[in-house]
TORROLUM-148834 format. One record per residue: z, x, y of N, C-alpha, C in turn. Coordinates in Angstrom, 3 decimals, m for minus. Layout:
BEGIN
GUNU, Z, X, Y, Z, X, Y, Z, X, Y .
...
end
This chain:
BEGIN
GUNU, 0.729, m13.802, m7.402, m0.299, m12.800, m7.176, 0.350, m11.451, m6.899 .
GUNU, m0.286, m10.411, m7.415, 0.215, m9.059, m7.194, 0.154, m8.708, m5.712 .
GUNU, m0.919, m9.169, m5.049, m1.074, m8.853, m3.628, 0.134, m9.355, m2.856 .
GUNU, 0.620, m10.561, m3.220, 1.782, m11.111, m2.545, 3.051, m10.315, m2.854 .
GUNU, 3.087, m9.656, m4.010, 4.274, m8.930, m4.433, 4.373, m7.552, m3.788 .
GUNU, 3.261, m7.035, m3.313, 3.263, m5.711, m2.696, 3.304, m5.844, m1.180 .
GUNU, 4.136, m5.036, m0.557, 4.157, m5.008, 0.896, 2.895, m4.302, 1.380 .
GUNU, 2.608, m4.450, 2.667, 1.459, m3.738, 3.235, 1.605, m2.242, 2.993 .
GUNU, 2.826, m1.734, 3.117, 3.067, m0.313, 2.880, 2.768, 0.037, 1.430 .
GUNU, 3.178, m0.827, 0.497, 2.911, m0.586, m0.919, 1.428, m0.553, m1.220 .
GUNU, 0.684, m1.492, m0.630, m0.772, m1.511, m0.820, m1.412, m0.258, m0.226 .
GUNU, m0.971, 0.122, 0.968, m1.523, 1.322, 1.602, m1.261, 2.556, 0.746 .
GUNU, m0.063, 2.655, 0.219, 0.275, 3.820, m0.618, m0.562, 3.847, m1.886 .
GUNU, m0.758, 2.682, m2.496, m1.539, 2.600, m3.733, m2.984, 3.039, m3.488 .
GUNU, m3.629, 2.463, m2.477, m5.033, 2.802, m2.231, m5.180, 4.210, m1.663 .
GUNU, m4.211, 4.662, m0.892, m4.247, 6.044, m0.400, m4.171, 7.012, m1.587 .
GUNU, m3.315, 6.706, m2.544, m3.169, 7.581, m3.713, m4.470, 7.645, m4.515 .
GUNU, m5.128, 6.516, m4.693, m6.358, 6.486, m5.480, m7.581, 6.953, m4.697 .
GUNU, m7.441, 7.163, m3.402, m8.579, 7.553, m2.574, m8.973, 9.013, m2.740 .
GUNU, m8.189, 9.790, m3.440, m8.433, 11.222, m3.579, m8.770, 11.562, m5.025 .
GUNU, m9.842, 12.316, m5.226, m10.307, 12.663, m6.577, m9.275, 13.478, m7.353 .
GUNU, m8.592, 14.382, m6.679, m7.576, 15.188, m7.372, m6.450, 14.303, m7.880 .
GUNU, m6.022, 13.370, m7.053, m4.931, 12.477, m7.483, m5.368, 11.578, m8.634 .
GUNU, m6.612, 11.083, m8.577, m7.101, 10.275, m9.703, m7.139, 11.118, m10.976 .
GUNU, m7.540, 12.372, m10.843, m7.594, 13.255, m12.008, m6.196, 13.533, m12.551 .
GUNU, m5.225, 13.717, m11.667, m3.843, 13.930, m12.121, m3.360, 12.707, m12.889 .
GUNU, m3.633, 11.519, m12.373, m3.226, 10.293, m13.083, m3.877, 10.247, m14.467 .
GUNU, m5.152, 10.582, m14.536, m5.848, 10.586, m15.832, m5.180, 11.563, m16.793 .
GUNU, m4.872, 12.746, m16.294, m4.260, 13.764, m17.170, m2.870, 13.342, m17.661 .
GUNU, m2.043, 12.821, m16.775, m0.688, 12.469, m17.209, m0.658, 11.156, m17.987 .
GUNU, m1.694, 10.360, m17.876, m1.791, 9.166, m18.718, m1.982, 9.584, m20.177 .
GUNU, m2.672, 10.698, m20.381, m2.871, 11.220, m21.745, m1.597, 11.855, m22.299 .
GUNU, m0.708, 12.271, m21.424, 0.546, 12.887, m21.854, 1.209, 13.583, m20.689 .
GUNU, 2.525, 13.669, m20.724, 3.237, 14.304, m19.625, 2.809, 15.752, m19.463 .
GUNU, 2.950, 16.248, m18.248, 2.565, 17.635, m17.963, 3.443, 18.160, m16.838 .
GUNU, 3.686, 19.449, m16.866, 4.438, 20.056, m15.768, 3.506, 20.214, m14.567 .
GUNU, 4.110, 20.290, m13.393, 3.310, 20.502, m12.194, 2.581, 21.842, m12.300 .
GUNU, 3.235, 22.834, m12.896, 2.593, 24.146, m13.073, 1.342, 24.025, m13.930 .
GUNU, 1.453, 23.264, m15.012, 0.308, 23.086, m15.916, m0.816, 22.322, m15.209 .
GUNU, m0.448, 21.310, m14.447, m1.458, 20.556, m13.700, m2.164, 21.466, m12.693 .
GUNU, m1.398, 22.328, m12.030, m1.963, 23.198, m10.994, m3.022, 24.148, m11.552 .
GUNU, m2.972, 24.445, m12.845, m3.966, 25.336, m13.453, m5.373, 24.750, m13.410 .
GUNU, m5.489, 23.447, m13.244, m6.789, 22.779, m13.296, m7.487, 22.678, m11.940 .
GUNU, m6.814, 23.094, m10.876, m7.384, 22.870, m9.551, m7.446, 24.164, m8.748 .
GUNU, m8.475, 24.268, m7.924, m8.641, 25.437, m7.060, m7.873, 25.215, m5.765 .
GUNU, m6.586, 25.065, m5.906, m5.700, 24.886, m4.749, m4.331, 25.445, m5.108 .
GUNU, m3.495, 25.567, m4.127, m2.181, 26.159, m4.365, m1.282, 25.208, m5.164 .
GUNU, m0.252, 25.774, m5.756, 0.763, 24.990, m6.457, 1.390, 23.982, m5.497 .
GUNU, 1.666, 24.430, m4.270, 2.277, 23.530, m3.280, 1.371, 22.343, m2.973 .
GUNU, 0.064, 22.574, m2.932, m0.874, 21.470, m2.661, m0.841, 20.458, m3.806 .
GUNU, m0.764, 20.952, m5.039, m0.680, 20.044, m6.196, 0.630, 19.264, m6.137 .
GUNU, 1.704, 19.928, m5.752, 2.987, 19.230, m5.598, 2.878, 18.092, m4.584 .
GUNU, 2.149, 18.334, m3.514, 1.989, 17.293, m2.494, 1.193, 16.114, m3.054 .
GUNU, 0.170, 16.404, m3.852, m0.589, 15.315, m4.483, 0.328, 14.506, m5.416 .
GUNU, 1.152, 15.188, m6.169, 2.077, 14.501, m7.082, 3.057, 13.646, m6.282 .
GUNU, 3.505, 14.157, m5.150, 4.440, 13.390, m4.307, 3.787, 12.102, m3.801 .
GUNU, 2.515, 12.182, m3.436, 1.793, 10.978, m2.989, 1.733, 9.964, m4.134 .
GUNU, 1.461, 10.446, m5.336, 1.397, 9.557, m6.509, 2.767, 8.959, m6.816 .
GUNU, 3.811, 9.731, m6.618, 5.172, 9.211, m6.829, 5.486, 8.096, m5.841 .
GUNU, 5.152, 8.308, m4.578, 5.426, 7.285, m3.548, 4.661, 5.993, m3.834 .
GUNU, 3.512, 6.115, m4.492, 2.723, 4.928, m4.850, 3.174, 4.339, m6.182 .
GUNU, 4.197, 4.924, m6.787, 4.742, 4.478, m8.086, 3.714, 4.570, m9.214 .
GUNU, 2.825, 5.542, m9.122, 1.838, 5.736, m10.178, 2.279, 6.793, m11.179 .
GUNU, 3.198, 7.669, m10.771, 3.760, 8.669, m11.670, 5.251, 8.797, m11.379 .
GUNU, 5.950, 9.379, m12.346, 7.340, 9.754, m12.112, 7.447, 11.253, m12.350 .
GUNU, 8.433, 11.863, m11.729, 8.632, 13.306, m11.877, 10.088, 13.538, m12.230 .
GUNU, 10.299, 14.400, m13.204, 11.653, 14.705, m13.667, 11.814, 16.214, m13.731 .
GUNU, 12.925, 16.713, m13.250, 13.190, 18.147, m13.342, 13.761, 18.428, m14.716 .
GUNU, 13.112, 19.334, m15.438, 13.559, 19.728, m16.774, 13.630, 21.254, m16.779 .
GUNU, 14.838, 21.766, m16.681, 14.995, 23.217, m16.563, 14.399, 23.674, m15.246 .
GUNU, 13.479, 24.620, m15.333, 12.830, 25.126, m14.120, 11.533, 24.384, m13.807 .
GUNU, 11.152, 23.470, m14.691, 9.875, 22.782, m14.514, 10.066, 21.361, m13.999 .
GUNU, 9.047, 20.874, m13.337, 8.986, 19.485, m12.903, 7.947, 18.797, m13.786 .
GUNU, 8.413, 17.840, m14.574, 7.540, 17.161, m15.529, 7.043, 15.854, m14.916 .
GUNU, 5.730, 15.660, m14.985, 5.087, 14.471, m14.398, 4.624, 13.561, m15.531 .
GUNU, 4.930, 12.282, m15.370, 4.510, 11.263, m16.349, 3.829, 10.127, m15.621 .
GUNU, 2.930, 9.464, m16.326, 2.338, 8.247, m15.770, 3.422, 7.181, m15.718 .
GUNU, 3.420, 6.416, m14.668, 4.344, 5.279, m14.557, 3.520, 4.042, m14.893 .
GUNU, 3.669, 3.579, m16.129, 2.796, 2.512, m16.608, 2.981, 1.220, m15.823 .
GUNU, 4.177, 0.976, m15.301, 4.379, m0.213, m14.469, 3.524, m0.157, m13.212 .
GUNU, 3.438, 1.020, m12.616, 2.618, 1.184, m11.415, 1.140, 1.036, m11.722 .
GUNU, 0.715, 1.604, m12.850, m0.690, 1.472, m13.250, m1.029, 0.022, m13.578 .
GUNU, m0.112, m0.669, m14.230, m0.329, m2.080, m14.558, m0.435, m2.913, m13.288 .
GUNU, 0.398, m2.622, m12.318, 0.343, m3.342, m11.042, m1.003, m3.107, m10.359 .
GUNU, m1.494, m1.856, m10.396, m2.791, m1.550, m9.789, m3.909, m2.301, m10.518 .
GUNU, m3.844, m2.358, m11.848, m4.865, m3.065, m12.619, m4.869, m4.548, m12.286 .
GUNU, m3.691, m5.145, m12.218, m3.612, m6.577, m11.903, m4.133, m6.858, m10.498 .
GUNU, m3.828, m5.966, m9.575, m4.308, m6.122, m8.204, m5.838, m6.117, m8.176 .
GUNU, m6.451, m5.143, m8.843, m7.920, m5.075, m8.862, m8.519, m6.262, m9.601 .
GUNU, m7.857, m6.744, m10.648, m8.318, m7.952, m11.351, m8.317, m9.151, m10.404 .
GUNU, m7.285, m9.251, m9.571, m7.227, m10.361, m8.615, m8.367, m10.273, m7.603 .
GUNU, m8.641, m9.070, m7.106, m9.757, m8.916, m6.170, m11.082, m9.276, m6.844 .
GUNU, m11.240, m8.859, m8.095, m12.471, m9.186, m8.824, m12.612, m10.701, m8.984 .
GUNU, m11.529, m11.383, m9.303, m11.575, m12.839, m9.467, m11.968, m13.516, m8.161 .
GUNU, m11.439, m13.025, m7.037, m11.794, m13.591, m5.734, m13.290, m13.429, m5.483 .
GUNU, m13.810, m12.225, m5.752, m15.235, m11.984, m5.500, m16.112, m12.768, m6.463 .
GUNU, m15.700, m12.911, m7.702, m16.494, m13.714, m8.647, m16.526, m15.176, m8.204 .
GUNU, m15.399, m15.673, m7.713, m15.350, m17.053, m7.232, m16.295, m17.229, m6.034 .
GUNU, m16.273, m16.287, m5.128, m17.155, m16.366, m3.954, m18.628, m16.266, m4.352 .
GUNU, m18.937, m15.352, m5.268, m20.324, m15.214, m5.722, m20.771, m16.491, m6.430 .
GUNU, m19.889, m17.107, m7.184, m20.214, m18.363, m7.860, m20.480, m19.475, m6.857 .
GUNU, m19.667, m19.506, m5.805, m19.857, m20.527, m4.764, m21.178, m20.317, m4.035 .
GUNU, m21.542, m19.087, m3.764, m22.827, m18.790, m3.107, m23.978, m19.235, m4.008 .
GUNU, m23.867, m18.974, m5.297, m24.914, m19.391, m6.243, m25.037, m20.913, m6.266 .
GUNU, m23.906, m21.627, m6.191, m23.946, m23.095, m6.152, m24.653, m23.593, m4.890 .
GUNU, m24.342, m22.985, m3.761, m24.967, m23.391, m2.493, m26.467, m23.153, m2.540 .
GUNU, m26.878, m22.014, m3.066, m28.302, m21.704, m3.162, m29.013, m22.654, m4.115 .
GUNU, m28.333, m23.044, m5.184, m28.940, m23.966, m6.155, m29.121, m25.361, m5.564 .
GUNU, m28.227, m25.730, m4.626, m28.314, m27.046, m3.997, m29.490, m27.141, m3.028 .
GUNU, m29.928, m26.027, m2.488, m31.014, m26.055, m1.479, m32.379, m26.173, m2.103 .
end
């Protein structure tokens, strides 16, 4: 199970990263293609430094990688991190479907 593979800190970082709309939007944008932090900052009504902090949170959650290229910092989606997040949510969905199925069985027995 993915849940077993992630430490509590890893899970906290993953859900903390996805808890913010700006960070989710950054992930969406870099999933479509790499972008510099400067280019990403053009899309938000916040400072460049604030966007950098959002990118740092995503990096710590292993959802993006950042590479210095010349004077720019290039951000890419980290597909391994996204795949891990997808598998984790799939596992939670399976748990809830199993529980809902069990509740339906109990109700049918009554």
